[in-house]
N, C-alpha and C positions, 0 to 999 in steps of 0.2 A: 216316192220319198216317205220316209218314215216320218211320223209326228214326233216332235221332242218329247221326252218324258218330262213331267212336272218335277219341279226342283223340290227337295226336300226342303221344309222350313227349319228355321235355327233352333225350334224345340225340339226337333228330332235327332238333332246332330249329336254325335259323342262329345264329352267335355275335353277341351284343350288346355293343357296347363302351359302358358307361355313361359314362365320361369323354368319349368322343368325341362322343356325343349332348348332353351337358352343353355343351361348347364350341361345337357348332353351334347350339344354342339361345342361348347367349351371343351369338354372332356375329349371329345374326337380330335379337335385341332391342337391340343396339348399332346395327344397321343401320337400324331402326327410329327409334331416338331419336336417335341423333347420327352422320348420314349422313357418310361420309368420302369424299374425292374417289377416282376410279377409280385413278389413276395413283400412288397412293401408295408403292407396293412397285415402282414401275417402275425407280427408280434402283437398289434394292437386287438385283433380278433381273439386271441390267447387271453389277453389281460380284461378286455372288454368284450364279453361274448356276443352281445348285439350290437357291434360295433356299427355296422352299416345302417342301423336305424338308430343310433345314438344321437341325442341332441347336442348342439354345438358347444354347450357348457361342460359336457363330458369329454368331448374330443380336446378342448382346450386344457382341461385339468390332466389328461393323459399325456398331451405334449410337455405340459410343464413338468410332469413326473418323469418323462423320458429326458428331459433336458437335465434334471438332477441327476439321473443314473450316468449320463454322459459326463458331467462334472465329478462324478464318484470316480469313473475310469480315467480322470485326467485329460479328457477330450480324444481319447484313443476309441474310436468308433469302430469295432470290428463285428461284423453282422452276428456270427454266433454267440460270440462272447457277451454282447450286448443283449441279446434275447434272453440267454441263460441267466445273467446278473438282474434284469429287469424284473424277471417272474420270481426269482428268490428274493430280492428286496420287496416286492408287492405282497409275496406271501409272508414275508415277516412283519412288515408295517402296515398291511392293509387290513382294516377291521373297523367296527363300529365303536370308535373312541372318541371321547372329547378331547380338546387340544392338552389339557392337562394330562390327560392318561396317556396321549400320543407322545408327549415329551418323556413321561416316565418310561413307556414301552421303548422309545429310542434309546435311552441309557441302557434298560435291561438286555436289549438286543444287540449292543454295540458289539459284544465279543464273538457273536455269531457271525455278524456282518464282516468283521476284520478276518475272521477265519475264511470267510468266503472268499474275499478279494486278496488277502495275503499281505495286507499292509495296514499302518493305524490310518483311521478315517478322522478328518476333522470334525469338531463339534458343530460347525456351522453347515457343512455338507450332511451331516447325520440328521439334524433337525429339519433340513429342506427335505430329504427323501421321507422321513417319517411323516411331515405335514402334509406334502403333495400325495403320498400313498393312501394316507387317511382321508383326504380330500375327494380323491378318485374313488375311492371306495363308498364314501358317504354318497357322493353323486349318482353312482349307479345304483345304489339302493333305493335312492328317493327316485329315480327315473323308473326301475323296475316296479316299484309300488303303485306309482302313479299309472303305469301301463295296464298292470293287472285291475287296478279298481276302475279303471275305464271299460275293460272288456267285461268284468263281472256285473258291471252296474246295470239295472234294470231300467228300460226305458218305458216310461208309462204312456201309453198312445193318447191319453187324455192330458197330457201335460200342458198346463196353461202358460209355461213360459213363453218368453218372446222368442220368435225365430231367430237362430244364429247366436242365441245367448251363449249357447255351449261350444261354440267354436273357439279353438285355440289358436289366436293369432300369432304367427310366425313372421318376421319379416323375410323378404325376398332372399335367397340364399346366395344371389350373386353379390350381395352388399354385404354379407358376413366376412370378417376379417379373421383369417387363422392367425394363431399365434405360433411364431418361430421357435424351434428348438432351441436356438442359441438365445432366447430373450432371458435377460436378468431381472426375474420379476420378484417383487418385495414379497418376502414371507407374511408380511402383515397385512397384505392386499386381500380384499373381500372377495365377493364372486364376481366372476367375469362374464356377466350376461350380455348377450348381442344388444346392439343399439340401431335403432331405424337409421337409414342413411342421412336423414335430414337433419340428425343431430351430431353427425360426424363432418361437420363444415368446417369453415375457415379456423374459427377459434379453437375448436374442440380438436381439432388435428393435431395442433401444437402440443396438446397434453396426451396424445396416445402413441407416444414413440415406442412404449413398450409393445406396441401391436405391428410394430413395422415387420415386412417381409424378410425373408432372408435375401433378397436381392438387394437390399439396403444395408449392408454391414457398416459402412462408414458412416460419415456425415452426409447429408443430402446437400449437394450444391448444383449450380448450373452446370459444372464439369461434367458430373455424374448424369445430368440431364442430356449432355451432348452426348456422351457416350452411348446412353439407351436410344436416342434419335439415330444415331448412326447405325447400330445394330438392327433397327426397326427398318431403316432404308435398304440395307443389304439383303434382308430377307424378303424384300418385296412388300413389305406391309404398307408402305406409303409411297405415293408417285413423287412426293416432295424431296429435296435434298435434305441433308440432315440438319443444316442451319436453318433453312426455310422451316421445316418441321419445329425445331426448337423455338424459333420464333413465335410461330402459330401458338405454340402451347403456352408460351409465356403471355401473350396478350389473352389467352382464355383464362389463364390462372389469375390475371390481375383484374378481370372483369367483375363487375357487381352482382353478377346473375345468382339465381338460386343454385343450390347444391346440385340437384338432379339436372337442370339444364347444363351446368358446366361438366358433370360426368358424362353426359350424352355426346357433348361437343369434343371432348377429349376422346370418347371412344371412336367417334367418326374421323378423327384425325389419325390416330395409331392403329385402329383396326382392332376386331375382336381378340386376335391372337396375343395381343399385348395388353391384356386385361390386369395383369399383375402390376404392370407398369403404371396403369391408371390408377390402380388402388394406392400405390407408393405416392404418386403425385397428389393425391387427395389427402393422404395422411400427413404430408410433409409439406402441404400448401404453405403454411406460413412461413417456414424457411426459406422456400423458394422465392416467394413474395419478397420478404426481406433482401434476399440476394440482389433480386432484379432491381429493387428500388435503390439498393447501396450502389448498385453498378451504373443506374441512371444518375444517382446524385454526382458520382465522380465524373460522368462524361458531361455532365453540365457544368460543373465547376471548371473542368479543363476549356470547356468552349466559352466559358466566361473570362478565364485567363487569356485564351488566345485573342478574343476580342479586346482586351484591354492592352494589347502591344501598341507600342507607339505608332501613331500615323503620321501622315503629311500635315503639316502644320495648316490650319484655317484660319484666314483672316477676316474678322469681323468689321463691318462699317456699316453703322446704323441697321444692324439685323440682317444683313446680306452675308452669305455664307458662300465661299467659292469652293467648288468641288470638280474634281475631274469626271469625265462622262462614266468611267468604269465605278468609281464611288458611287454615282448617281443611279447606276444599273443595280449595285448592290443594295442600297437602302429601297430600292422599289421590290426586289425579290424578298427582302427581309419583313418588310410591311406585309406582303402578300402571305409569307409564311406564318407571321403572327396571327393575321386574321383567319387563315384556315384552322391553325390550332385552336384559336378560341371559338370557332364556329363548331369545330369537333368536340370541343368540351361541352358547349351548350347542348348540344345534340345527344349527348351521353356516350358517344363513341369511344374507344379506348386504343389510341394509337400511340404507342409508347416512343414513338419518335426516333428510333434505332433500327437500321436496316441490316445491319451485319451483327449476327450473333456473336461472332469471335471477340468483336470489341467490347460487347457487353460483358461477356464471360471474363475477360481479361479485366475489366473496369471493377467487375463485383470481386474479384480477388485482390485488389489493390487496397490499401489502408487509406481511409480519409485522413487529411491533414489535422484534424483535432480528434482522431480517436483515443488519443493517448492523454487528453487532458484531464488532470486530477482536480485541480481546484475550480472553482466557482468564482473567483474573484471577490472582491470587498463585497460586503452586503449583510442584511439581518442573519441570514442562514449560514454565512460562511464558516462560522465557529461551531456548528452543530457538531455534537459528539456521535461519531458513527458508530462505535461499540467500546464498551467498557470491560475491562477484564472478568473473568468469572468469578462468582462470589461477591460480586459489588451489590451494596445495598442502598437504597435511597429513600430518605426520610423526610416528610415534610410536616414542619412544626410551626408552631404561631410565629410568625416572623422572620422564619428562616428556613432554609433547605438543607439538609446535609447528606453526603455521600462519601459512603466509606468503601475504600479499595483493600481488600486484605493483602497481605505480604506473599510475594511470590516465591514459592519455596525453592532452595537452591538447587540447581540440576546436579545430578549423581555424576560421578565420574564415568566415561565411558570405557568399555574393556580395552580399547587401544590407545586410551589417553593415558599419558604419565607426565609427570611435573618434572622439569629440566632442573637437575641438582647444579649448585653453583660450581662445584669442582670439575664440572663438564666444559667449563668456560677455559679460555686461555689463562696463562697465569696473570698477565696484567690486568686482564679485566675482572679476575676474581678480587683484585685490591679494591675495586669500587663497590662490591657487593659483601663488604665486611660485615658479619653479623647475621648474615643470611643463609639458610641451608639449602633453598631452593626457590624458583620462581613460583609464582601462584599460576592458576589455571589459565588465565587470561594471557599473561607473559609467556608461558610455555607454549600455548598456541601460536603466538606470532613469531616466536624466537627465530625460527629456521628462516623465515623470510626476511627478519630485521637484520639479523646478525651474520648470515651468510650470502645475502644477494644486495644489489644496489637498487633493488624496485622501490618506487614510490610506494608509502604506505598510507592507509586510512584506517584508524582504529576507532570504531564506535563502541564504546563501553560505558556502563553506568559510573557514577561518582563513587570513588573508593575502590575502583577495580585495580589500581596500581599504574596508572598511565605515566606517572613519573619513570618508573622503572623501564617502561617501554622506550621512553626518551633516552634512558640511560644506556639501554642495548644498541639503540642507533647510534649515539655517540660512542661507544666504544667501538663498532664497527668502522666508524669513519678513522678513527685512531689506529686501528689496525692497519687500515691502508697506508699509512704514513710511518709504520715501523720498517726499517731496512736494517740488516745487520744488527738487531738489537738497540737501534737508536731511533728515537722518535724524531722526526723532523717538523718542529713545532711552526716553522714558517712558511710551510706549504699549504696550510688550510686554516679556515676560519669556520667556527660552528655558530648559528644564530638560533637562539630559542626566543620565539615570540608568545609573550604571555599579555592576556589583555588587562591586567591591572596593576598598577604599581605594587601594591601590597603582595600580590602573587609574584611578581618580579623579583622582589626582596627575597622572599620564602625560596624560589627556585635557585636565586644564587647563591643563598646560604648552604642549601641542600647539596647543589653539585660542587661547589668550591670544598666542601668538607670531603665528598666522597672521592673528588678527582684529584686531592692532594697529593697520595701517594704516588702518582704518576706526574707531579711538577707541573699541571696544567691550569692555567690561570682564568678563572671565570670572573667576569665583570658585569656590574649592572649599568645599563646605558638607558636612563629615561630622562624626561624633562627636569627632574631634580639631580640627577647624578650624570654630570658631563665628563666625558673622557678626552684626554688631549690625544693628539696624534701618535706621540710615542707610546702611551697606554695603551691605544687601540692595537698597535704593532705588536705589544708584547702579551697581549690577550688571545687565548684560542678560544675562548667560548665567549659570545656575547648575548646577554639576556635582556632583552628590550621589548618595549610595547610596539604595537603596530604603528603607531603615529610617527614615533620616533624613528624606527626603520624605514618608513616611507619618505620622511624628510632626508635621511641619510642617501638613500638610491635614487632621490630627486636630482641631487646635485652631482653634474658631471665631473666636478673636481675629485669627488670620493669614489670614482670608478674603480681605484684600485683596490679598494677594500671589497667591493661587491664581487671583483674577478676573484678573489682568494676564497670566497664564501663556497663550501663544498656541500653542506648540509643546512636545511632549515627545517626547523620544527616549530609547527604552528600548533599552540594549545587552545582548547576551546574553539575549534572550527564552527560550531554551531553559532557563533557570534554572527556569521553572516546573515543571519535573520535580524540583528540588531542595526541600529542606526550607525554604528562603527563598522559594520560587516562590508561596507564598501573599500575600507583601507585594505582588508585583507584580499580582497579581488584585485585591488590595484597592484598589490604586492606580487601575488602569484602570477598574474598576467605579464608583470614585467620581468620577473624570473624566467617564465617559460620562454617569453621572447629573446632573453639574453642566452638561453640554453640553445635555442635553435639558430640565432644569429652568430653566436660565438664558439658554436659547437663544443661548449663546455658542460662538464657532468655537475648538476646540482641535484642532490637528491632532497624531495620534499616528503616529510613525515607529518601527517595531520591526525591531532589527537581530539576526539570529540565525544560528548555525551552520545546516548542513542537518539537517533533522529530517523524519521520517516523516508526522505529523500536522500539516503546514502548513496545511492546508486548515482544520482546526479552529481553530488558533491565529489564522489569518486573521478567522475569524467571529468569535473572542473579541475581537479589536482593531477589529472594524467595518469590515474592509478589504474593498473590492471585489475578488472574486478575478480578474475580467476585465482591471481597469485598475491595480490597486495591489499585487497580489501578485507576487513575483517570486522563482523558486526556481533556484538555480544547484547542480548535482552536482559531484562531486570534480573533473570534467573543465575546471572553471574555476580551479582552484587555480594560482596563479601557477608554485610548484614542485611537480610531482607527487609524491605520497607513497606510497612503498613501506612495508607495514606488516609487522610480525611480531608474533604472540602465543605467549607460551609458558606453558602451564599445568604447574605441577610437582605430580605426583601423589604424591611421597615423603610418607610419615606421619612417619617420625622426625625429631625437631626438629633435631637436630645435622647429619644427612644433608641435610635439606631446605635449611639455611642454607648448608652448602657447595655445594650445587648451585645456589643462587640466585647465589652469589660466581663459580662456576665459569663459568655461562652468561653472566653479565654481562661477565666478563672475555673470553670467547670472541667476544662480539660487539663488544666494544669493539677487541680486536686485529683482527678482520676489517675494520673501517672504517679503522684506523689504516694497515693495510698498504695500502690504496687510496689512502692519502693524504690521508685527511679527518680532522676532528676530531669528537669525541664530548662530549656532555653526559650526565652520569648524575645521576638525579634520585632521591633518597630523601627520606625523610619526618620525620627528626629532625636536629638541629644536631649532635648527638654522632654519628650514622651517616654523617655526611659525612667526617669524619676518619677514622672506623673502615673506611669502604668503601675510601677512597683508600688506606690503609694495605694493606689485603687484596688489592687489585688489583697494588700494587707488589710485594708478597711473591710472588703467583703470576706475574707477569713475571719475577722473578728466579729462580724455581724452573724456569721455561721457557726462561730464558736469553734473554729477549726485551725486556730493559730498553732496549737501544739504538734500538728502534723508538719510545719516548717521549721519547728524549732532544732536546733543543734546543742542544746545545752548539756545533754547526755555524753557529748564526744569527749573522750579524755583529755584532748588538747584546747577544749572550749575556752578554759581561763587563760592559758597562755596567748591564744589567737586573740581574744579579745582586747588584750593590752596592745597588740599590734595594729588592730584595727583602729583603737582609740586615737593612734597617732597619725591615721590618715588626714588629709588635706581637706577632703569632700566630706561636708556634715551628713550627706545623704548616705554615704557608705556606712558611716558610724550608726545612724539612725535605722537602717533597714538590716544591718547586721543581726541586731537583737531579734529580729521576727524570722531570720533565716533566708532573706532575700538579698540579692546583690545588683547592681547596675555597672555597665560598661560602655563606654562611648569615646569617641575621638577627643572630645573636650576635656576629658580627665588626665591628670598628670600621668606619666609614665609609671611610676610606683603605684599609684591607686589602681592602675588596671592591671599591673602585674599581680598584686595582692588579690584582686577579685578573681584572677584567672587561676592562681594557686588554690584558694579557698576552694572554689568550685571543684578544681580537679581532685582536691582532697575530700570531698564530700560534705564539707562544713556550710555550704550555700546549697539549700535544695532547689533554689530557683535564680536564675540569672536573667534580668531584662536587659538588652543589648541593640545596638545597631548592627548592620550588616558588615562594618569593619572588622567585627569579631570573627565572622565566617570567612573573610578573605584573609586576614592576616595571621590568625592563630589558629593552631589545629585542636580544638577544644570541643570533642564530642561529647552528646548526651543522648539518653534513650529517647526523650521527647523533645521535638521542636516546634513552636508554634510560632506562626506568621500572623501577627495581629495587624490587619489591614495591608491592602495593597496599592494604595496611593500615595505617592511621595512628590513633592515640590521641587520642580526642575527650573532654577534661576535662570537657565540658558533661554528656555523656552518661555518662561514667564508663566508658568502655570502648571497644572498636576498632570502627572502621568503614571501610568501603570509600572508596577514594579517588573523589571525584566527577566527574561528567562534565564539569562546566565547567574543572577542573583538568587532567583528562586532555587536552582538548581544546587548552586554552592551551599544555600542554607540547607536545604534538605540533605545534602551531602554530610552534614554534621549529625544526623539522626542515626543512632545505633553506635555502639563502642565496640569494635571488633572482638577485643580480648574477654570483655563481659557479657554483651548482649546477644541473645538469639535473633533478636529482631530489634528494629528502630521503628519510631513512629513520627510521622511528620504531617503537622495539622496546618492548613491555610485557612483563615478567616477573610472573607472578602466580601463585597457587595454581590446581589445576584444576578445582576446584568454582566458581571466577569466570571460567573463560576464555570459557565461551559469553555470559556477561553482557556481557563487554567487547567481544568480538567483535560482537555484535548493538547494542551502544551506539555503537560507532565505525564501523560501516557503514550508520548511520541506519536501524536496522529496530527499536529501541526506542522503543514510542510516548510521547509525552509525556504523562503523567497528571498530573492536579491534586493538589496536596496542601493544597488549601483546607479539607478537611474536618478537618484536625487542628487548625487555628487558627479555626475558625469562631466558637467563643466569643469569642475576643480580639476579632476583627473585627466582630462584631455589637454587643458592647459599645461600640466605639468610633463605631459609626454611631448608636446610642442617644444617647451622650454628646455627638455632634456635632448631633444633632437631625434628621438625614436618615431615620432609621426610627423610626416611633412605633407600629407594630402589626404583627401577624403578615402581613398582607395587604401591606404595604410591604415586610417583609423577604424575602418570597417574591420580589416583584419586583426586590428589589435581589440577590439570589440568582442571579437569571437572567441577570445582567451578568457572571457570573464564567466562568471556564474550567471550573470544577468543572459547572456545569449543563450545558454542551456535552458534556463527555466522559461524564457518567453518564448520557445519552441513548445515546450511542454503544457505549460500554463498560460497561455497568452492572455486571457481576460484580465488577469492581475495588473498586466502592464499596459493596460488601455487599447488591447489589440482586439478588433473585432473579428468575429468568425468569417465575416466576408473577406477581410484581409488575409486571414489564414489560408482560406480556399484559394484565393486569387495568388498568394504567394507563399508557398509552403515552407520554403526555404528561409523565409523573413529577411530575404536580402535587401529588399527595398526599404522595409521598415527600420532594419539596421543601419542603412544609409540616411533615412529620414532624421534619427535620433542624433546622427553625428552632425549633419547638416544644421539642424536646429541649435546644438549646442555651439556649433561654431560661429552661427549668425549671433548668438548672445553674446559670446566672447569678442567678436568683432565689435559689436555696439558698445562694449563696455571697454574699448580699446586695449585689451589684453592681448590681441593678437590680430593679425590682417587674415581675412578670408577672401580668397579670389573666387567669386562665382563662376567665372569662365573656365578656369584652369583647375578649379578644385584645391589648389594649393594653399597651404597654411604658411604664415609668416610670423615668428614670435616678436612680440612687443616687448617694450622695457618694464612696463607695469605689470605684464603677465609674468615676466621673468622674476619680478621682485615677489611678486604674490606666490609662486611657486617654491622660491627660496625661503621664505618666511612662513610658509605654511598658511596662507591667508585665503579665505573663501571667496568665491565669486559674489556670493551676496553681500560681502562687506567691503568689497572693492568700489 
């Protein structure tokens, strides 16, 4: 028997490179499974001579260059053509140039490149080719220089440097990520050096999407993971089923282990052949973990909602609970599961609690109930301005802050956009547009849908865009429906125009009466001040009214004959939904929509609004088709672009704050007067008009600038001075000498008309007025200043902020379309309200429903009318309101917690809770009877009286 030979020691063994052996094994496996063409790197070796020994950054630069060449060829990758073009392009642009020289060279070589490919090359593609070619060339030169330097460097035997200091460390090649040819890399990106694997962990993976493999072309999701696991299982790479493998991978990805441990576990699960899949899993780990967590949240919420289902009633007697045997066993199992999960959490184990990957996949693709939440409810940060228009400047001065927003330039006409000429309308319709040659841009855009269809319409456009003419087009469409054989049947229809203010109602009535008089149509005003008899209503074809008045009329069952004749309802200033009176509009629309469905009668709704952010929800509320009936125009469609200034005064001292209000107001007025413009200054009390005018005159006298405001050089000044001397108001006479005027509702009509005429003729440079001028009289000026935003509300018994409707109406007076190229709106307020008005007037404040505050009154009205008789019908009625739409979109504003949203995504139980609470309150006030058992409502006499005379629940 031979004696065993002595074993060689490790010192005598040859060096074994584990990484190199691993890469060889990977190459062999890939060659077996996915054979590649032999000449794959033929082009690479032509462009990069030492391709086989090229470092990773050269390989990445080469692939970026080839990607740019593919883009040049419009994605048509033909092997021979690609090789020829790539070599020619590299010869053209490759070289030792700086970035600036590369750009110059690209422009110089454009003609040669275009003659080579045979078509025009875009600038972006040209610059990308030049930059990537120059980058590849410079990297090659640097790599060659370093290689030569190492070869020719003499090594001193007596070198005292530390052993290993001259070793060039390279990370293991198996963890280097190749760049795909399809990657769209930024031209501004710097070098693409490789990183150790430890740096490419959880957080870094989310930023490395540009390094994704070609296997991941779209978004990485759990469905992609399932497909990959299925392919691994089919190829025999794993003994597990597809779902089991996917669940195992999810558990590994969710673990808190180090990156190299996770990589090892993933390789053990999928096998070495699926190494690229492991790379993609690591690169997109964050997206996958987010998808898993989202799916777990959805499954948990569904489990919670299922546990909240009604159970058998338990009757408690002194702490004793009666349970069935089945419930007792369930409780026992539930307690065991809770203990086990808690014990697993404490021990650091990561069981995601889902056995079926398919259920996790479906849940991850489902939306959470609160994914679409826009607002965050009332709070300190609820009015933070998210973004301001481009060019906005913000200045911090002593005692105040100033924000200036430049005017939005008017959008140019599009190539296919043309204005509708009046002669294109029917003959009867042309009579209502006497003096007009054509419609403006906004009216021309909506003309087709408004005049030729019966679609419900919502138009959101800035003030001054001509919404009155849009209403006129809708009226003419309705009139056209009732023309038969050249005869208009006036007794077949009624048109209702709902305007928010009495002053606006009077103005609309006068305008439509004058323009519809050629058609012999009667237009009448119906408000609290102007009552109509039954005969007058029958003779009237168009009724202009306020929301409250029309609400009163439609509440009465005796007036159902009138509401049955209504064929068109025009609601002006729909953004009033955000105001305290917005609940009335909601009640009107809900009643109208229910009438349309129950009676099967056609009633068209046309909504006119300022620009608002939640226009999609408002359109849904008005039952407008977003594709055909919704029109949204931003501030670029304003006839006169509006520059805006917002000043927030932070001074605390009352006296100093008032002085600062007056000083800033004077500075803005003087700035406008020096440019040759006029100014309107809006204050909020009648007394304050005279007080502010006197203060401005005193400040002008102190500064020696009274001559700026004087109109003594006007040719008609002596004659006008005689007329002014006859005015009843002493202040009018006093202020006229200095070029100032005042206007408020406390003045007699003749004095107000005199002030309006003088300001229109340019004899008054500054007019201090109240908001009645903005509503009742169309008197524009270049500059409009709102001095203060606090006004006293006698109903509330305190101060309140100036409403959105008033601010928009006042700013609508800025800029004269015939004379000015732009207008200027300035609002001076306290600093705590600055962000609120910024967000309000830049259309960033969501329009929220105010219906909840008057739910009891409106429910009582529907019960008295007989349209709602029980809780089920009341819930259906509530579904027609804007409140129902917004409470699903932004539940926090309406006191609905996220837990309730998760448990009840449809909001059915919350809807029912609102109705039951209101019904109980009305029952307690003896306004109606509510039967808790059956859920029925019974109208009481007190409730009928309150509905008939428009009395509020709080006053009954």
